C-alpha positions as CSV (number, residue, x, y, z in Angstrom):
1,X,-5.0,20.3,-9.9
2,X,-2.8,17.7,-8.2
3,X,-2.7,14.9,-5.6
4,X,-3.2,11.2,-6.1
5,X,-3.7,9.9,-9.6
6,X,-5.2,6.8,-8.0
7,X,-5.4,7.0,-4.2
8,X,-4.9,3.5,-2.7
9,X,-7.2,2.0,-0.1
10,X,-5.4,1.5,3.2
11,X,-4.5,-2.1,4.2
12,X,-6.5,-3.3,7.1
13,X,-4.5,-5.0,9.8
14,X,-6.1,-6.3,13.1
15,X,-5.0,-4.2,16.0
16,X,-3.9,-1.2,13.9
17,X,-5.9,1.9,13.2
18,X,-5.2,3.7,9.9
19,X,-4.5,7.4,10.5
20,X,-3.2,8.8,7.2
21,X,-2.2,8.0,3.6
22,X,0.6,10.3,2.5
23,X,2.5,10.7,-0.7
24,X,4.8,7.8,0.2
25,X,4.0,6.6,3.7
26,X,0.9,5.1,5.4
27,X,0.5,5.8,9.1
28,X,-1.2,3.6,11.6
29,X,-1.5,3.5,15.4
30,X,-1.2,0.3,17.4
31,X,-2.8,-0.7,20.6
32,X,0.0,0.7,22.7
33,X,-0.5,4.1,21.1
34,X,2.7,3.9,19.1
35,X,2.9,4.9,15.4
36,X,3.4,2.4,12.7
37,X,4.9,3.9,9.6
38,X,4.9,2.0,6.4
39,X,6.9,3.3,3.4
40,X,5.3,2.3,0.1
41,X,6.8,2.1,-3.4
42,X,4.7,5.1,-4.5
43,X,6.5,7.9,-6.4
44,X,5.6,11.5,-6.4
45,X,6.7,14.3,-8.8
46,X,5.4,17.8,-9.5
47,X,3.0,17.5,-6.6
48,X,1.3,14.3,-8.1
49,X,1.5,10.8,-6.6
50,X,2.0,8.9,-9.8
51,X,0.1,5.8,-10.9
52,X,3.3,3.8,-11.3
53,X,5.3,2.4,-8.4
54,X,9.1,1.9,-8.2
55,X,9.8,-1.6,-6.8
56,X,11.8,-1.7,-3.5
57,X,11.7,2.1,-3.2
58,X,9.9,2.0,0.2
59,X,12.5,-0.5,1.6
60,X,15.4,1.6,0.3
61,X,14.0,4.7,2.1
62,X,13.4,2.8,5.3
63,X,16.7,1.0,5.4
64,X,18.7,4.1,4.4
65,X,16.9,6.1,7.1
66,X,17.8,3.5,9.7
67,X,21.5,3.6,8.6
68,X,21.5,7.4,8.9
69,X,19.8,7.4,12.2
70,X,22.7,5.4,13.6
71,X,25.2,7.8,12.1
72,X,23.5,10.8,13.7
73,X,22.4,9.4,17.0
74,X,24.8,11.5,19.0
75,X,23.6,14.7,17.4
76,X,19.8,14.1,17.4
77,X,17.7,11.3,18.9
78,X,15.2,9.7,16.6
79,X,11.7,8.4,16.8
80,X,12.3,4.7,16.0
81,X,11.3,2.2,18.6
82,X,11.4,-1.0,16.6
83,X,11.5,-2.5,13.2
84,X,9.5,-5.6,14.2
85,X,6.7,-6.4,11.9
86,X,3.3,-6.0,13.6
87,X,1.3,-9.2,14.1
88,X,-1.0,-9.9,11.2
89,X,0.7,-7.4,8.8
90,X,1.2,-8.5,5.2
91,X,4.6,-10.0,4.3
92,X,5.2,-7.1,1.9
93,X,5.5,-4.7,4.9
94,X,8.9,-6.4,5.9
95,X,11.8,-4.0,5.6
96,X,9.6,-1.0,5.1
97,X,7.9,-0.7,8.5
98,X,9.0,1.3,11.5
99,X,7.3,1.4,15.0
100,X,7.8,5.0,16.2
101,X,7.3,7.2,19.1
102,X,4.3,9.6,18.8
103,X,5.6,13.1,18.8
104,X,4.3,16.6,18.8
105,X,5.4,17.4,15.3
106,X,6.8,20.8,14.4
107,X,4.9,22.2,11.4
108,X,8.1,23.2,9.5
109,X,10.2,21.5,6.8
110,X,13.7,22.0,8.0
111,X,15.8,22.4,4.9
112,X,19.6,22.7,4.8
113,X,21.4,23.7,1.6
114,X,25.1,23.5,0.9
115,X,24.8,24.0,-2.8
116,X,22.6,26.3,-5.0
117,X,19.9,24.5,-7.0
118,X,16.2,24.0,-7.3
119,X,13.9,26.6,-5.8
120,X,16.9,28.2,-4.1
121,X,18.4,28.9,-7.5
122,X,15.2,30.4,-8.8
123,X,15.0,32.9,-5.9
124,X,18.7,33.6,-6.1
125,X,18.5,34.5,-9.8
126,X,15.7,36.9,-9.0
127,X,17.0,38.6,-5.8
128,X,20.4,37.2,-4.9
129,X,18.8,35.7,-1.8
130,X,17.4,32.3,-0.6
131,X,14.7,32.5,2.0
132,X,15.7,36.1,2.5
133,X,19.4,35.2,3.2
134,X,21.7,37.3,1.1
135,X,24.2,35.4,-1.0
136,X,27.3,36.6,-2.9
137,X,27.2,37.5,-6.6
138,X,28.5,35.1,-9.2
139,X,26.8,31.8,-8.1
140,X,25.3,29.5,-10.6
141,X,23.4,26.2,-10.8
142,X,25.3,23.7,-8.6
143,X,27.6,26.2,-6.9
144,X,28.8,25.4,-3.4
145,X,27.6,28.0,-0.9
146,X,30.1,29.8,1.3
147,X,28.6,27.9,4.2
148,X,25.4,25.7,4.6
149,X,22.2,27.7,5.2
150,X,18.9,26.9,6.9
151,X,16.0,27.6,4.5
152,X,12.8,26.4,6.1
153,X,9.5,25.7,4.3
154,X,5.9,25.3,5.2
155,X,4.6,21.7,5.3
156,X,2.1,21.1,2.6
157,X,-0.8,18.6,2.3
158,X,-0.8,16.0,-0.4
159,X,-1.1,17.8,-3.8
160,X,0.2,21.1,-2.5
161,X,3.7,22.4,-2.8
162,X,5.9,23.3,0.2
163,X,6.7,27.0,0.2
164,X,10.0,28.5,1.3
165,X,9.6,31.0,4.2
166,X,12.0,33.4,6.0
167,X,13.5,32.3,9.3
168,X,11.6,35.1,11.0
169,X,8.3,33.4,9.9
170,X,9.4,30.2,11.6
171,X,10.2,32.1,14.8
172,X,6.8,33.7,14.6
173,X,5.1,30.3,14.2
174,X,6.9,28.2,16.7
175,X,8.7,30.7,19.0
176,X,12.2,32.1,18.9
177,X,13.7,29.4,21.1
178,X,12.3,26.5,19.1
179,X,13.3,28.2,15.8
180,X,16.9,28.6,16.9
181,X,17.0,25.0,18.1
182,X,15.6,23.8,14.7
183,X,18.2,25.8,12.8
184,X,21.1,24.7,15.0
185,X,20.2,21.0,14.8
186,X,19.4,21.1,11.1
187,X,22.8,22.5,10.2
188,X,24.6,20.2,12.6
189,X,23.0,17.1,11.1
190,X,23.5,18.3,7.6
191,X,27.1,19.1,8.1
192,X,27.8,15.6,9.6
193,X,25.9,13.9,6.8
194,X,27.6,16.0,4.1
195,X,31.0,14.9,5.4
196,X,30.0,11.2,5.6
197,X,28.6,11.4,2.0
198,X,31.7,13.2,0.7
199,X,33.9,10.3,2.0
200,X,31.8,8.0,-0.2
201,X,32.0,10.1,-3.3
202,X,28.6,11.8,-3.0
203,X,27.8,15.4,-2.7
204,X,24.8,16.1,-0.4
205,X,23.6,19.3,-2.1
206,X,20.5,19.8,0.1
207,X,18.1,17.9,2.3
208,X,15.0,18.4,4.5
209,X,14.3,17.1,8.0
210,X,11.2,16.8,10.1
211,X,11.3,17.2,13.8
212,X,8.9,16.6,16.7
213,X,9.0,17.1,20.5
214,X,8.8,14.4,23.1
215,X,8.4,16.6,26.1
216,X,11.2,19.1,25.9
217,X,13.4,16.9,23.7
218,X,13.7,17.6,20.0
219,X,13.5,14.3,18.0
220,X,14.4,13.6,14.4
221,X,11.4,12.0,12.7
222,X,10.0,10.6,9.5
223,X,12.7,9.7,6.9
224,X,16.2,11.1,6.9
225,X,18.7,11.7,4.1
226,X,17.1,9.6,1.5
227,X,16.9,10.2,-2.3
228,X,13.3,11.3,-1.7
229,X,14.3,14.0,0.8
230,X,17.7,15.0,-0.5
231,X,19.7,15.8,-3.5
232,X,22.7,13.4,-3.9
233,X,25.2,14.2,-6.7
234,X,28.1,12.0,-7.8
235,X,31.2,14.1,-6.7
236,X,33.3,13.1,-9.7
237,X,30.7,14.6,-12.1
238,X,30.0,17.8,-10.2
239,X,30.3,20.8,-12.6
240,X,28.7,24.1,-11.5
241,X,26.8,25.9,-14.3
242,X,24.5,23.1,-15.3
243,X,22.0,20.6,-13.8
244,X,23.9,17.9,-12.0
245,X,23.5,14.2,-12.5
246,X,21.8,12.8,-9.3
247,X,20.7,9.7,-7.4
248,X,17.0,10.5,-7.1
249,X,13.8,10.8,-9.1
250,X,15.3,12.9,-11.8
251,X,14.7,10.2,-14.4
252,X,11.0,10.5,-13.6
253,X,10.9,14.3,-13.8
254,X,12.8,14.3,-17.0
255,X,10.5,11.8,-18.7
256,X,7.3,13.6,-17.4
257,X,8.5,16.9,-18.9
258,X,9.7,15.3,-22.2
259,X,7.6,15.1,-25.4
260,X,7.6,11.3,-24.9
261,X,5.2,11.5,-22.0
262,X,2.7,13.7,-23.9
263,X,1.9,15.4,-20.5
264,X,1.6,19.1,-19.9
265,X,2.4,19.7,-16.3
266,X,0.5,23.1,-16.4
267,X,-2.7,21.3,-17.4
268,X,-5.2,19.9,-15.0
269,X,-4.7,16.4,-16.4
270,X,-3.0,13.8,-14.2
271,X,0.4,12.5,-15.4
272,X,0.5,9.2,-17.3
273,X,2.0,5.8,-16.2
274,X,5.7,5.5,-16.3
275,X,7.3,3.3,-19.0
276,X,9.3,0.3,-17.7
277,X,12.7,1.7,-18.7
278,X,12.1,4.8,-16.5
279,X,11.0,2.6,-13.6
280,X,14.1,0.4,-14.0
281,X,16.5,3.4,-14.2
282,X,14.9,5.1,-11.2
283,X,15.1,2.0,-9.1
284,X,18.7,1.5,-10.1
285,X,19.6,5.0,-8.9
286,X,17.9,4.5,-5.5
287,X,19.8,1.2,-5.0
288,X,23.1,2.8,-6.1
289,X,22.7,5.6,-3.6
290,X,22.0,3.0,-0.8
291,X,25.0,0.9,-1.7
292,X,27.4,3.8,-2.1
293,X,26.4,5.4,1.2
294,X,26.1,2.3,3.4
295,X,28.8,0.2,1.7
296,X,26.3,-2.7,1.7
297,X,25.1,-4.6,-1.3
298,X,21.3,-4.4,-1.7
299,X,21.1,-8.1,-2.6
300,X,22.8,-8.8,0.8
301,X,20.2,-6.7,2.6
302,X,17.1,-8.4,1.1
């Protein structure tokens, strides 16, 4: 069992039609047929949307995505049309709302990995492969791969878990030409972002992208290179052979699986609310990632 612990009711805004409530984002359509994407402060972990929010998280995701879209614009066009707040929208939507092009979305999570960890490590330890790609012996948790790899996954509904699939399965689903374009673009964007992050003292271990088509053009969509969609590690603390410190929701995961939470993730019971110290520590990590990457103080942004 998984999903929302407490599913929120969508905000009603004149002129906007609510389309979907996701783990983090709420999606609307305006009168012009454009998509209005609002990033909430909701936090998900272990396929649950938790009952406790992380203040400013949605704004961090939105503002960091906008910054990355600018860094990547020559490699991949993106779906953003405007950051203007829709008329009648609540004040809390400021800084977390994007007006976007409607796209024909590709039903694939496009994952790039430059380092071995997470589900990739689990598969490697079992078969010396990741998504069917053979890797050399001797790698361990946190090892840098010989070259970045494209390891796609199926897109899951809220409460379900994305599943890694071989490249051949992507080609079967979307066609060989589209699959090749997804792989090429994913690896090009990852490589650019990895180099930018490295200059700022951050290792971009892996990340996932979503793409859609506008006619024949492949467009980068949703969020990009945020602590929700990526693993960011402090470069000066990188040490293969152990779990790495990170700028993401690891504080949340660690607490949920600790005796302090009293929660058994294998049970059907929903996870409990987060304590304030975990909320504060998680928020601080998201803000730190934003500030290190953009070179901008969060207090100067909002």
